[in-house]
Structure formats: structure tokens, C-alpha cells
SERO-4910 file (N, C-alpha, C, O; in steps of 0.05 Angstrom, whole numbers):
BEGIN
 pado doro    nc1    nc2    nc3   cac1   cac2   cac3    cc1    cc2    cc3    oc1    oc2    oc3
  Met    A    703   1303   1137    696   1306   1102    703   1280   1084    726   1272   1088
  Ser    A    693   1270   1071    707   1248   1057    733   1259   1038    741   1281   1031
  Glu    A    740   1235   1033    766   1239   1013    755   1246    989    767   1264    977
  Ser    A    737   1236    977    726   1237    947    706   1261    952    699   1266    975
  Pro    A    697   1273    932    680   1295    924    654   1286    924    651   1265    912
  Ala    A    632   1298    936    606   1292    935    602   1292    913    614   1310    901
  Ser    A    585   1273    895    583   1270    864    549   1285    862    532   1281    879
  Ile    A    546   1298    843    521   1322    835    516   1313    808    531   1318    789
  Leu    A    491   1297    805    476   1303    774    455   1320    771    436   1321    786
  Leu    A    457   1335    751    442   1354    740    422   1346    728    425   1325    715
  Ile    A    395   1358    728    375   1349    715    360   1375    708    346   1385    726
  Asp    A    362   1389    681    351   1412    672    351   1422    646    373   1427    637
  Asp    A    329   1428    631    324   1433    606    339   1453    597    338   1457    572
  His    A    354   1469    610    364   1494    604    395   1498    607    405   1503    629
  Pro    A    412   1494    582    438   1484    576    458   1504    595    476   1498    610
  Leu    A    446   1532    586    453   1552    598    460   1555    629    480   1566    638
  Leu    A    441   1546    640    440   1539    673    457   1516    683    470   1519    704
  Arg    A    456   1494    669    473   1475    680    499   1480    674    513   1471    691
  Gln    A    512   1492    656    531   1503    649    544   1523    669    568   1524    674
  Gly    A    526   1539    680    530   1558    703    537   1546    731    557   1552    743
  Ile    A    513   1523    742    522   1514    762    548   1493    756    562   1488    775
  Lys    A    556   1480    728    580   1468    729    607   1486    740    626   1479    753
  Gln    A    601   1509    731    626   1526    728    629   1533    758    651   1531    769
  Leu    A    602   1544    775    609   1545    804    621   1522    818    640   1523    834
  Val    A    609   1500    808    619   1476    825    643   1469    824    656   1462    844
  Asp    A    654   1470    799    681   1463    792    699   1481    811    720   1470    816
  Met    A    696   1504    821    718   1512    836    714   1504    864    729   1516    880
  Glu    A    695   1484    874    694   1467    894    710   1450    902    716   1437    882
  Asp    A    726   1437    927    748   1416    919    725   1395    926    725   1375    912
  Asp    A    704   1396    945    684   1377    954    662   1368    942    651   1350    955
  Ile    A    650   1374    923    637   1378    906    642   1372    874    658   1387    862
  Glu    A    628   1350    862    634   1358    840    604   1351    820    587   1338    831
  Val    A    601   1359    795    586   1344    778    590   1324    764    613   1326    754
  Ile    A    576   1302    756    593   1277    748    567   1266    727    566   1243    718
  Gly    A    550   1283    721    533   1285    696    511   1306    696    505   1321    715
  Glu    A    498   1305    666    474   1318    665    454   1311    644    457   1299    623
  Ala    A    436   1319    652    413   1315    633    398   1335    631    388   1346    651
  Ser    A    392   1343    602    372   1361    594    338   1353    596    320   1368    588
  Asn    A    332   1329    607    304   1320    607    303   1300    635    322   1289    645
  Ala    A    278   1297    644    274   1279    666    279   1252    653    296   1241    667
  Ala    A    271   1237    632    275   1213    630    309   1204    621    316   1180    617
  Asp    A    322   1222    618    344   1213    611    367   1220    641    390   1212    644
  Gly    A    348   1241    661    364   1243    682    357   1223    703    371   1222    723
  Ile    A    328   1201    697    326   1180    717    347   1154    707    355   1136    722
  Arg    A    354   1157    680    377   1138    670    398   1141    681    408   1121    692
  Leu    A    409   1162    682    436   1171    692    435   1168    720    457   1164    731
  Ala    A    412   1169    736    411   1168    762    417   1139    768    431   1134    787
  Thr    A    408   1121    757    410   1089    764    438   1086    752    454   1070    763
  Glu    A    443   1095    738    473   1090    725    490   1099    746    505   1082    755
  Leu    A    493   1119    755    510   1137    763    508   1137    793    528   1139    807
  Glu    A    482   1135    804    483   1133    834    500   1161    847    521   1159    859
  Pro    A    489   1182    842    507   1202    855    499   1208    884    481   1197    897
  Asp    A    513   1225    891    502   1236    924    480   1249    925    464   1245    943
  Leu    A    477   1268    906    463   1291    897    449   1295    872    462   1294    851
  Ile    A    423   1298    872    411   1305    842    394   1335    849    377   1337    867
  Leu    A    402   1353    834    395   1375    833    374   1373    803    383   1369    781
  Met    A    343   1378    810    334   1376    788    312   1400    784    301   1409    804
  Asp    A    305   1409    762    284   1428    756    255   1416    757    251   1392    752
  Leu    A    239   1431    761    213   1432    766    194   1433    744    173   1420    747
  Asn    A    197   1446    725    189   1449    707    197   1439    676    203   1458    661
  Met    A    198   1420    669    214   1405    644    191   1396    621    170   1387    630
  Pro    A    194   1397    599    174   1388    578    172   1360    587    186   1348    603
  Glu    A    147   1351    571    145   1313    572    138   1305    603    115   1300    609
  Met    A    161   1305    625    153   1291    646    166   1321    663    184   1336    656
  Asp    A    152   1323    681    159   1350    699    172   1335    725    170   1311    730
  Gly    A    185   1353    740    202   1344    764    188   1328    781    197   1306    788
  Ile    A    166   1336    789    150   1325    810    146   1290    798    151   1272    814
  Glu    A    138   1286    777    135   1261    766    164   1244    769    167   1222    780
  Ala    A    184   1260    756    206   1246    761    217   1235    788    227   1214    795
  Leu    A    210   1260    804    217   1250    835    204   1232    843    218   1220    859
  Arg    A    177   1220    838    160   1196    847    172   1172    830    171   1149    839
  Lys    A    184   1178    806    190   1151    793    220   1143    805    225   1119    809
  Leu    A    240   1164    810    263   1154    826    260   1150    852    278   1136    860
  Arg    A    242   1158    871    236   1145    884    222   1121    895    225   1109    916
  Asp    A    204   1117    874    194   1083    866    213   1072    860    208   1049    864
  Gln    A    235   1075    852    255   1053    848    274   1058    865    297   1054    857
  Asn    A    270   1069    890    290   1065    911    316   1081    906    337   1077    919
  Ile    A    314   1096    890    346   1119    883    355   1121    913    337   1115    929
  Ser    A    375   1127    923    383   1137    951    397   1163    950    407   1175    969
  Ser    A    395   1172    926    403   1200    923    390   1219    941    367   1214    949
  Arg    A    402   1241    948    390   1257    958    377   1276    932    392   1279    913
  Ile    A    356   1286    930    342   1296    916    333   1321    922    316   1324    940
  Val    A    346   1349    906    337   1379    909    320   1390    890    334   1394    870
  Met    A    294   1398    887    286   1412    870    299   1439    864    309   1451    883
  Phe    A    299   1446    847    316   1469    834    295   1486    815    289   1474    794
  Thr    A    283   1511    819    260   1519    805    262   1548    810    275   1558    829
  Val    A    248   1563    791    235   1590    796    206   1592    810    196   1614    815
  Ser    A    192   1566    816    173   1566    828    176   1567    860    186   1550    874
  Asp    A    160   1595    871    156   1593    904    125   1591    906    111   1602    923
  Gln    A    114   1576    886     79   1570    887     83   1550    913    101   1533    916
  Glu    A     55   1558    935     58   1536    958     58   1512    945     77   1495    948
  Asp    A     37   1508    927     33   1483    921     51   1461    906     49   1437    905
  Asp    A     72   1480    891     95   1467    884    112   1455    902    124   1434    898
  Val    A    115   1470    924    129   1463    947    125   1441    966    139   1424    977
  Val    A     98   1447    965     87   1420    984     88   1396    970     95   1375    979
  Ser    A     79   1401    944     76   1373    929    110   1362    924    118   1339    924
  Ala    A    120   1377    921    154   1368    914    161   1353    942    171   1331    940
  Leu    A    156   1364    970    168   1354    993    155   1328   1001    165   1310   1015
  Arg    A    129   1329    990    112   1304    996    118   1281    978    109   1258    981
  Ala    A    134   1287    960    133   1267    939    164   1257    939    173   1242    923
  Gly    A    178   1268    961    203   1263    973    231   1269    970    254   1259    972
  Ala    A    218   1293    964    253   1317    958    258   1321    983    243   1317   1002
  Asp    A    287   1330    984    305   1332   1004    308   1358   1005    324   1369   1021
  Gly    A    294   1371    987    301   1399    991    286   1418    967    276   1407    947
  Tyr    A    284   1448    971    274   1456    951    287   1487    952    286   1503    970
  Leu    A    299   1489    926    314   1519    921    310   1532    895    306   1521    874
  Leu    A    312   1554    900    300   1574    883    321   1587    862    342   1596    870
  Lys    A    317   1588    843    339   1597    817    347   1625    825    368   1634    817
  Asp    A    330   1639    841    342   1667    838    361   1680    861    366   1703    868
  Met    A    370   1649    873    389   1659    890    412   1666    887    421   1662    865
  Glu    A    428   1677    904    461   1684    899    481   1664    892    479   1642    902
  Pro    A    497   1668    879    515   1643    870    527   1632    901    526   1609    910
  Glu    A    539   1654    914    546   1634    938    530   1621    961    538   1605    978
  Glu    A    503   1632    954    488   1617    976    480   1593    959    475   1572    971
  Met    A    478   1593    933    468   1569    918    496   1547    925    490   1523    924
  Ile    A    528   1553    932    544   1539    932    539   1527    963    539   1503    968
  Ser    A    535   1545    979    531   1541   1012    507   1519   1011    510   1499   1024
  Gln    A    483   1522    998    459   1503   1001    469   1481    991    462   1463   1005
  Leu    A    486   1472    968    493   1456    958    516   1432    973    518   1408    970
  His    A    533   1453    991    546   1435   1010    529   1426   1029    534   1402   1031
  Gln    A    515   1432   1042    493   1423   1063    480   1401   1051    478   1380   1062
  Ala    A    472   1404   1028    449   1383   1018    473   1355   1013    468   1332   1021
  Ala    A    497   1363    999    517   1337    996    519   1322   1022    519   1297   1021
  Val    A    521   1333   1043    534   1326   1071    508   1309   1085    513   1291   1101
  Gly    A    485   1315   1079    455   1305   1084    431   1317   1100    412   1307   1112
  Lys    A    439   1345   1093    431   1364   1104    402   1372   1088    406   1375   1064
  Met    A    378   1376   1095    359   1388   1085    357   1418   1077    359   1436   1093
  Val    A    353   1420   1049    359   1451   1045    334   1465   1034    324   1454   1014
  Ile    A    322   1487   1043    300   1494   1033    307   1525   1031    321   1533   1050
  Ser    A    299   1546   1011    308   1574   1009    290   1583   1031    266   1578   1038
  Asp    A    311   1599   1041    291   1619   1071    266   1627   1066    246   1619   1079
  Arg    A    264   1643   1047    235   1655   1034    209   1631   1040    186   1637   1048
  Leu    A    217   1606   1034    198   1588   1036    191   1573   1063    170   1560   1066
  Thr    A    206   1576   1079    205   1563   1104    175   1573   1119    160   1556   1129
  Thr    A    169   1595   1120    148   1608   1132    128   1603   1115    106   1604   1127
  Leu    A    126   1598   1092    108   1593   1072    100   1560   1079     77   1552   1085
  Leu    A    123   1546   1076    118   1511   1085    104   1515   1117     81   1505   1118
  Ala    A    109   1523   1134    101   1515   1158     73   1524   1159     58   1510   1172
  Glu    A     65   1544   1148     35   1557   1143     19   1534   1126     -3   1526   1132
  Ala    A     33   1528   1107     21   1506   1092     10   1485   1105    -13   1478   1100
  Leu    A     25   1473   1125     27   1447   1135      4   1454   1161    -12   1439   1172
  Arg    A      9   1478   1166     -9   1480   1188    -40   1484   1181    -60   1478   1195
  Ser    A    -40   1494   1159    -66   1496   1145    -82   1470   1137   -106   1466   1135
  Asn    A    -64   1457   1134    -74   1426   1128    -83   1408   1150   -100   1390   1145
  Lys    A    -71   1412   1177    -79   1398   1197   -104   1392   1206   -111   1374   1221
  Pro    A   -123   1417   1193   -149   1400   1200   -164   1381   1183   -186   1371   1188
  Gln    A   -147   1377   1161   -155   1349   1150   -148   1324   1160   -160   1304   1153
  Gln    A   -124   1323   1179   -118   1302   1193   -137   1288   1209   -154   1303   1217
  Thr    A   -139   1261   1216   -157   1252   1231   -148   1254   1258   -164   1246   1276
  Ser    A   -123   1263   1264   -122   1269   1288    -89   1284   1291    -73   1283   1273
  Arg    A    -83   1296   1313    -55   1313   1308    -32   1290   1316    -33   1271   1332
  Pro    A    -10   1296   1299     12   1285   1311     15   1279   1338     13   1299   1353
  Asp    A     21   1253   1351     23   1240   1379     41   1237   1386     44   1212   1386
  Tyr    A     66   1250   1397     85   1249   1405     90   1226   1422    106   1208   1415
  Asp    A     77   1225   1442     80   1206   1461     74   1174   1452     77   1155   1468
  Ser    A     64   1170   1424     54   1148   1412     85   1135   1397     86   1113   1386
  Leu    A    110   1154   1401    133   1148   1390    149   1128   1413    147   1131   1437
  Thr    A    166   1108   1400    184   1094   1423    207   1110   1422    213   1121   1401
  Pro    A    223   1112   1446    250   1122   1453    268   1134   1435    278   1156   1434
  Arg    A    269   1106   1416    290   1105   1391    278   1121   1369    292   1133   1352
  Glu    A    257   1122   1368    237   1137   1347    236   1165   1357    231   1182   1339
  Lys    A    239   1174   1378    239   1197   1382    265   1208   1383    265   1233   1380
  Asp    A    293   1194   1388    315   1199   1380    317   1209   1348    325   1230   1340
  Ile    A    309   1191   1336    309   1194   1306    294   1219   1293    299   1230   1272
  Leu    A    270   1226   1314    253   1248   1300    273   1269   1300    282   1281   1280
  Arg    A    282   1273   1329    294   1300   1331    326   1305   1309    337   1327   1302
  Leu    A    334   1280   1303    364   1282   1289    346   1286   1258    358   1295   1239
  Ile    A    322   1279   1254    312   1287   1226    301   1322   1230    298   1336   1210
  Ala    A    298   1330   1253    290   1359   1255    313   1378   1255    310   1402   1253
  Glu    A    346   1361   1259    357   1375   1249    374   1373   1222    398   1380   1219
  Gly    A    354   1361   1203    362   1363   1181    385   1335   1170    396   1335   1148
  Leu    A    388   1315   1190    403   1295   1183    385   1277   1160    361   1280   1154
  Ser    A    408   1256   1149    401   1237   1128    404   1210   1143    421   1203   1160
  Asn    A    385   1196   1135    388   1165   1147    416   1159   1152    425   1155   1174
  Lys    A    432   1159   1128    466   1155   1134    471   1168   1156    480   1155   1174
  Met    A    467   1193   1159    477   1212   1183    471   1198   1210    487   1191   1227
  Ile    A    440   1196   1209    427   1188   1234    440   1154   1241    445   1144   1263
  Gly    A    443   1143   1217    451   1110   1227    480   1117   1252    485   1113   1275
  Arg    A    494   1131   1229    529   1136   1241    520   1152   1271    538   1150   1288
  Lys    A    501   1163   1277    502   1180   1296    495   1159   1325    507   1155   1346
  Leu    A    470   1147   1314    457   1121   1330    479   1095   1320    472   1076   1334
  Asp    A    489   1091   1313    502   1065   1312    487   1040   1298    495   1017   1300
  Ile    A    465   1048   1286    450   1028   1270    450   1030   1242    457   1053   1236
  Ser    A    445   1019   1226    444   1014   1201    425   1028   1185    402   1030   1194
  Asp    A    433   1039   1159    409   1059   1147    386   1048   1140    366   1061   1143
  Gly    A    385   1024   1132    365   1006   1134    341   1006   1161    316   1010   1161
  Thr    A    359   1000   1179    344   1005   1207    327   1024   1210    303   1022   1213
  Val    A    346   1052   1207    335   1081   1210    313   1081   1188    293   1092   1197
  Lys    A    312   1072   1164    291   1076   1143    268   1061   1158    250   1076   1166
  Val    A    267   1039   1163    246   1021   1178    229   1044   1204    205   1046   1209
  His    A    247   1056   1213    247   1074   1239    231   1093   1238    212   1097   1254
  Val    A    240   1110   1212    224   1136   1192    196   1130   1186    177   1145   1192
  Lys    A    195   1107   1173    174   1095   1162    146   1091   1184    123   1098   1178
  His    A    151   1081   1207    142   1071   1227    132   1099   1240    108   1101   1247
  Leu    A    148   1116   1242    145   1141   1262    127   1165   1243    111   1181   1254
  Leu    A    132   1165   1219    110   1177   1195     82   1165   1200     64   1179   1207
  Lys    A     80   1139   1198     55   1128   1201     43   1133   1226     19   1138   1225
  Lys    A     55   1131   1250     42   1140   1278     36   1171   1281     17   1179   1295
  Leu    A     55   1189   1264     48   1214   1268     27   1230   1249     22   1254   1250
  Asn    A     13   1209   1231     -2   1217   1212     15   1235   1193      0   1250   1181
  Leu    A     38   1238   1185     55   1259   1168     65   1239   1146     71   1215   1148
  Arg    A     64   1259   1118     78   1244   1099     99   1246   1087    102   1234   1066
  Ser    A    123   1264   1101    153   1264   1095    167   1275   1121    157   1286   1141
  Arg    A    189   1269   1114    207   1274   1144    210   1305   1139    219   1316   1160
  Val    A    207   1320   1119    205   1353   1117    184   1358   1132    193   1372   1151
  Glu    A    159   1353   1135    133   1355   1150    144   1344   1177    141   1359   1196
  Val    A    156   1319   1183    161   1313   1215    182   1337   1225    182   1347   1247
  Ala    A    201   1346   1204    223   1364   1213    206   1393   1222    208   1400   1246
  Val    A    192   1408   1206    172   1429   1206    159   1423   1238    163   1437   1257
  Trp    A    146   1402   1238    121   1401   1256    139   1399   1288    134   1413   1308
  Ala    A    157   1380   1286    180   1379   1310    194   1405   1322    200   1410   1346
  Val    A    198   1420   1300    210   1451   1305    189   1466   1320    193   1480   1340
  Glu    A    163   1463   1305    146   1480   1322    138   1472   1341    128   1487   1358
  Glu    A    138   1450   1344    134   1440   1376    156   1439   1397    155   1430   1420
  Gly    A    174   1448   1385    204   1454   1399    214   1426   1414    224   1423   1437
  Leu    A    206   1405   1389    221   1375   1406    246   1368   1397    260   1351   1407
  His    A    252   1382   1375    281   1384   1364    300   1398   1387    322   1407   1380
  Lys    A    292   1399   1410    315   1411   1426    320   1387   1448    336   1388   1467
  Gly    A    304   1368   1440    305   1346   1460    292   1347   1484    293   1328   1500
***
């Protein structure tokens, strides 16, 4: 565990909810809320200024929703982990968020203890998805496969890309993969881009779900 707590930025238009999360996080030693925003535009500005380790963002906000904000953050190459935090368990919302580059998708009806546990996981680079959404996500990705021109071809990957794929399936971030393989974050990012293209998949979450379904995460 690093010496300084992992930093969290909250982007949600409900002040009571932000306050509740902040109170929960304040009781933890290794995570801390360093900023809050009540709308997406302010959230994007704060994300750029503060460069938090983790951004916890609502999906449904006035003026600019969480998906649009997520795309803007990724377009600006914000390296923070971004987790959607919402009441929506609709398949379209979950898939859209993950394809837009979210590192996780959590539902607001979870128990406080589970919420903190998931924030700890997300802060150290793990992918987090509410339990009841994992089956839905796997089915959604499976149902989309006929639209693809070809099935993902594992054999087209280089040995290094296969190593990285297995670590993505374990939920590791680029930074953690880099440490494990003794290569830079930038090099990992390039490999991830190449393997996504080769596998005809659009996000690391799709890669993880596919790898687990195929049993590739076991090495």
C-alpha cells in the first residue's frame, strides 16, 4: 500500500449522496475524497486540475450525462480510473459506459460496506462491476458477437500481448501490468491498443469478459 491515500473525485448532482460517500470514505485511511462536483462540466475541469486516482461519476446528470462526460475525459487522456455510480441496471447503459472507457460500473443500492470494498479495489487498479451486472454484461457481449466480422482470434496475439490479456482479465490497470512485466505504462497502453484491434473488441472490459469465458485468464 502506498504511503499517501488514493485520491477520489466525486461527480454527482445529488449533494446528499456526495456527502454520504464522503463520510464513508473519511473513515478509511487509504482512500480520501479530494474534490466534488455537482455537474459534469465542473467535474471534467476538476479532473484535469486534480488528476485524482479515481473518479466516481453519476450516469444521469442534467446538461451533460455521465457517458458524454466519460468520453470527454478519455478524449483528454485523463489517466484516472473512472467508475460509473448509478441507479441504472439497464443493459444499454452498462455496455455503453464500459465501451466508452469506464473502469467499472457500480449500483447505488449497494450496502455501504460493499461500496467501500469496491472503492478500495478500484483505487488499486482493479475493475469493479456490481455482482448482479456481470451475468447481464456477459450475455450482452455474447449477443453482440454475431455483429462482429470475426470471432476474437487468440492465436493472432504475440506472447507479450497474451501476457497482458491475462493480466487485464485479472482486472489489473496499465500501471499494475507495467510493474508486473517491468515495462512502462505507455508500452502497456500500446500493447492494449494492438490486442483490442486484433481481437475486434472495443474495451478492456470486453477483453476481460471474453478471456474469462474462454478460460484464457488461467494462463
